[in-house]
N, C-alpha and C positions, 0 to 999 in steps of 0.2 A: 386491233386487238387491245383488250384492256390491260392495265398494269398488273392486275391480280393474276392474270394468266402468264405474263412474262416472268415474273419473279420465281414462281415454282419451276418453270422450265429452266431458267438459269441455274437454280439450285440443283435440279436433277442432273443437268449436264456437268456441273462442277463436281458433284459427288462421284459420278462415274470416272471422271478424269483424275481426280485426286486419289481415288482408291487404286487406280491402275499403276503398275510399275512400267508400263509401255505407253508410248504415244498412241493416241486413238484418232482415227479418221472420222470425218463427218458422216460417211456412210455407215461406219460401225455404230456411231451414236444413233443414227436413224433406226437401225435394226434393234438396238436396245430400247429405244423410246418410241417406237412407231405407233404404239397404241395410245400414247399420251400426247405427243406433240408432233407437228408436221415438220418437214425438212427446213422450211424457211424460219420457223421459230427456233429450231436448233441452231441454224446458221447464225441468226441474230444473237442468240445466247453466247455462242462461241466468240463472236466479234466483241461483245460487251465484256466477256471475261478476259479476253486478251487486252482490251483497252484498260481494264481495271488492274491489270498486272497479276491476275490470279493464275492464269495459264499462259503458255507461250506456244507459238506456231512454229512448226518445223516442216520444211519441204523435204520429202524423202527422195531417194534416188530416182524414182519414177515420176517425180513432179507432183505427187499427191500431198496435200496439206494434212498434217497430223498435229494433234494438240497434246501437251503434257503440262502437268502441274508445276508451279514454280516453288520447288522445295528449298532451294538454296538462297532465295531472295530474302534479305532481312527486313526490308521495308519497301514501300513504293518509291522511295528516294534512292535506295541502293538496289536497283533493279536492272539486271542484265542476264543475258543467256549466252554469253560468249564461251560456251563449253562445247565439247564434242558430242555429236549424236552418232550412235552406231546403228546402221541399217543392215539387218540380217538378210542375206540373199536367199536363204532357204524358207524361213517362216514369215518373211516380210515385216517383222517387228522393227520398231524404231525405239531405241532406249537412250535416255539422257545419261551421259557420263559426266556428271556435274563437276567432278574433281579433276577432269582432264581438260585443261585450258590451253589452247594453242597460243604460241608466242611467235611473233614476227614483227618486222618493222616495215612500214609503208614508205614509199619514196616521199621526199620533201613536197609539201603542198597538199598531200592527201590527208583527209581527216576521217577516221573510222567512226562509224556509228554503231554497227552491229556486225557480228560474225555469224555466218551460217556454215558450219563446218561439219560435214557428214562423212563418216568412214563406213565403207561397206565391207562385209565379210560374213563370217558364220558366228552366231552368238553361242554362248556357253551351253545353252539347252540343246541346240541343234548339233553341236560338236560331240555330244556324248554317243 
C-alpha cells in the first residue's frame, strides 16, 4: 500500500481516538471506518500511533485491546501511562483516570517498566 493511503488512515484513526473520552477497540474503529479503510490498515495505524506515543494501549478485563489518547503526556520524553483505567461492567467502557496513580514498592531486584492497572465496577453514567 502506498504512503499516501497510510497517512490519511492514521489521521482518521487518531481523530476518532483523540475526540473520544473512552478507550476504543479495534473492532469499534473498523465499524467507524469500514467504508474507508480495511482492518489491517486500521491495525497498522494503531500500532504506529502507539509507537509514536500519540495513543496508548489498554487491555480491558476481558483481554480486549483498547486505545486511548495520551492527554497527560507532556512530551515524547516524559511519556508514561502509569495511571488507573476504569472498566465498567455494565456498558463495557474503559476510561483513563489519569490523575489516579497507583503507588507501591517492588521487591529488591525488580525494575518496573510499565503499570497496567485496571479497576472494574460501575461508571458514573451507568450508576444513575
